[in-house]
C-alpha positions as CSV (number, residue, x, y, z in Angstrom):
1,M,-15.3,-16.4,11.4
2,A,-13.7,-13.6,14.1
3,A,-16.3,-10.4,15.6
4,E,-14.9,-7.5,17.7
5,A,-15.3,-3.4,18.1
6,I,-13.3,-1.5,18.5
7,Q,-12.4,2.6,19.6
8,V,-9.6,4.2,17.8
9,R,-8.8,7.5,19.3
10,P,-5.5,9.7,20.2
11,A,-2.8,8.2,22.9
12,A,-3.9,11.3,26.0
13,D,0.1,12.2,24.9
14,S,-0.4,12.6,22.4
15,D,-1.1,16.1,19.8
16,R,-1.6,13.2,16.6
17,R,-5.2,14.6,14.9
18,G,-7.1,13.4,12.3
19,N,-8.3,10.0,10.4
20,F,-6.6,6.9,11.1
21,T,-6.9,3.7,8.7
22,L,-7.8,0.3,9.0
23,G,-4.0,0.1,7.7
24,Q,-2.7,1.6,10.0
25,L,-4.9,-0.9,12.5
26,F,-3.2,-4.4,11.1
27,C,-0.3,-2.4,11.5
28,E,-0.5,-1.9,15.0
29,W,-1.6,-6.1,15.0
30,G,2.1,-6.1,12.9
31,V,-0.4,-7.9,10.2
32,K,0.3,-6.7,6.4
33,L,-2.6,-5.8,5.1
34,T,-3.3,-5.3,1.3
35,A,-5.2,-5.4,-1.9
36,N,-4.1,-9.1,-2.3
37,C,-2.8,-9.8,0.9
38,L,-4.0,-10.4,4.7
39,G,-0.8,-11.3,7.3
40,R,0.7,-14.5,5.7
41,Y,-2.3,-15.4,3.2
42,R,-1.9,-13.9,-0.5
43,G,-3.6,-13.6,-2.9
44,H,-7.4,-13.1,-3.4
45,I,-8.8,-10.0,-0.6
46,A,-12.5,-9.1,-0.1
47,W,-14.3,-6.9,1.6
48,W,-17.3,-4.7,2.3
49,V,-18.5,-2.0,3.9
50,N,-21.3,-1.3,6.5
51,G,-22.4,-4.4,3.6
52,R,-21.1,-3.2,1.0
53,K,-18.6,-4.9,-2.0
54,M,-15.3,-2.7,-1.6
55,T,-12.7,-2.5,-4.4
56,G,-8.7,-1.3,-3.6
57,D,-6.6,-1.6,-1.1
58,P,-8.2,-1.7,2.4
59,A,-5.4,-0.7,4.2
60,Q,-6.4,3.1,2.7
61,L,-9.9,3.0,5.0
62,V,-10.4,5.4,6.8
63,L,-12.4,4.4,9.9
64,D,-14.7,6.7,11.4
65,A,-17.9,4.9,13.4
66,H,-19.8,2.0,13.5
67,Q,-18.3,0.5,10.6
68,E,-18.7,-3.1,9.7
69,I,-15.7,-3.5,7.7
70,V,-15.7,-7.5,6.8
71,I,-12.4,-8.5,4.8
72,A,-11.8,-12.6,2.3
73,A,-9.0,-14.2,2.4
74,G,-9.8,-17.1,-0.3
75,Q,-13.7,-18.1,-0.9
76,P,-16.1,-14.7,0.5
77,P,-19.1,-15.4,2.3
78,S,-21.8,-15.8,1.0
79,L,-23.6,-13.8,2.7
80,V,-22.5,-9.9,4.6
81,P,-24.8,-7.8,6.8
82,P,-25.0,-5.1,6.0
83,A,-25.7,-3.8,10.1
84,Y,-24.3,-5.0,13.6
85,S,-26.2,-3.5,16.3
86,F,-23.8,-2.0,18.9
87,P,-24.0,-1.9,22.4
88,A,-25.5,1.2,23.9
89,G,-22.4,3.2,24.6
90,L,-20.0,2.9,22.3
């Protein structure tokens, strides 16, 4: 299991404003993300936001501050924590 904190904001020279999605982030990483695909994996994708089981396409999730997002390909974990203690300043 991997854990990362990300910061999302437009480039300084960009006029782009608005929402960013989890799918856009995965696209930046070069990883396909859909309701039944995570990279090369094809099959059951389970996902949670802040400990709450979600349905649908995780790529459509609009990113917001301090979300804990868990994506499981295949067998989901038995426990998904509801919160993460973000370091001060994040």
